[in-house]
N, C-alpha and C positions, 0 to 999 in steps of 0.2 A: 544452550539453543543454537539449533543450526537449519539453515535454510538450502532445501535440494531442489532441482529442477523438477516441475511437476511433471507428471507423467499419466499413461493411461490407468496407472494402479491408482489414482487420485479421486476417480469419479465418486466414490462414496464421501470422500472430505467435501467435495466442492457441492455434491447434492446437500448433505447435510448443514453446509454455511448457507446455501440457497433458500434453505426452509427456515431459517430464522429470520424473524421478524425483521430484527435490527439489521442484518444485512440486506436483505429484499428491501428496505425502506430507503437506505443510505448509499446501497452502492447497485444494487438491482444484480440481473442475471451476472454471473461468474464467468468468464472466458475460458472454454474448453481448451486444451493444448493440442494440437494437431500437427501432421508433418508438414503442412503447407504455412502454418502461420504460428512461428514459435514467439507468445508472446514472453517478455522477460517476466515471469511469475514463478515462485518459488513455493513449495511447501513449507512451514514452520514446524519444524520437528524438536519436540521437547523427550530428551531419553529415546524412546524406540515410537513413540505415538506422534502422528501428525495433528497438529492443535490447530493449525490454520493456514491461511495464505496470506503473503506478502510478495511485492515487486513493484513493476512500471507496466502499465498501459499505454498505448496512444491515446493523447488526450484532444478532446473535442473543444478545449474551452482555449481562448484567445484566439491565435490565428491558426490552431490546430498542428504546431511545429514542435510541441512539448511530449514528454512522459509525463504522467500522473503517478504518484505515489499512489498505491492501493494497498489496504489490508485489513483482513477481515478475519476473526478469532473464534473458535468454539464457544459457546456461551458460558462453559463450565470453566474455562480458563480466563475469561474476561474480569478485569479489574485485579489482575496480578502480575501486571509490568510489559508481559507477553506480545503485547501489541507495538509499545513504544521499542523494545528491542529489537522486534523483526524490520519494525520500519529504518532502524539505525544500521541494520544488517544491509538493507536494499539500497538505503542511500549510499554505503560505502561502497557499494558493489556498483552503483551506477557512476559514481564520481571516481573511484579507483581502477576499477576494469573497464567500465563503458566509455570512462572519460566523457561523459555528459557534462556541458556547462551548467544547466540548471535542471531541477526537477520540480514540479507544480504538484501540487495537493488541490483539488476543487473539492470544499468541503461544507455540506448542508449547514446553514445557521442554526438548524438545532441540535445538530450532533455536537454536544459539547465536549464528549467524549474526544473525537478526533480534533477537533479545535486545541484542547489542551496538548494534546501528542505533538502537533504541529508545532507549536508555540515553544514547548520543550524541546525538539529539535533543532531547534533553530530556525524555523522556518518563519517567515515575515509574510502578512498581510500585504496582497498585490492590488486588488482591486473585487469590487463584488461582481457575480456572474449570475445573470437573470437565470432561473427564477431562486430565489433565494439561496444562493450559495456565495461562497467568498473563496477567491483563488489566493491560495498560500505559495510560495516560492522559497526557494533553498538554492544557492550558487555552489559552484565548486568551489571556488576562493576563497570561500567563507570559511573551509576547514572541514574534514570529514568528521561526519558526524561520530564513528567509533571510536574518535580520540576526546570525545567531550561526555 
């Protein structure tokens, strides 16, 4: 599995993910890449096929100074470990390339899958975030997730 920067050719991927009930419910509208704002989002590629999106988006949680981990997979590849692996790659990029001090994930309390992945990645519960969300955090000095 690899990550590659999102580009205009990924509109079909983003459109198909936006139509999935689980993505719409827990993430909402996925940001489209454009020339002015380059979010740190990547297409998750398995073989020659784009199977999802992972990366970082500016967060509105807490003081609004953090980047938040985001991951969405096509329904046919869910429950195969792709999301966890894509999140590991995105966190490694955040800490090793971008040198961020921490990354957060603001996860809906009903999203057990995302909560489980966050825990497996070594993210710790930080605080509740109304309504019905919990903020998880991972610090760079806790070790690169690609090594665990």
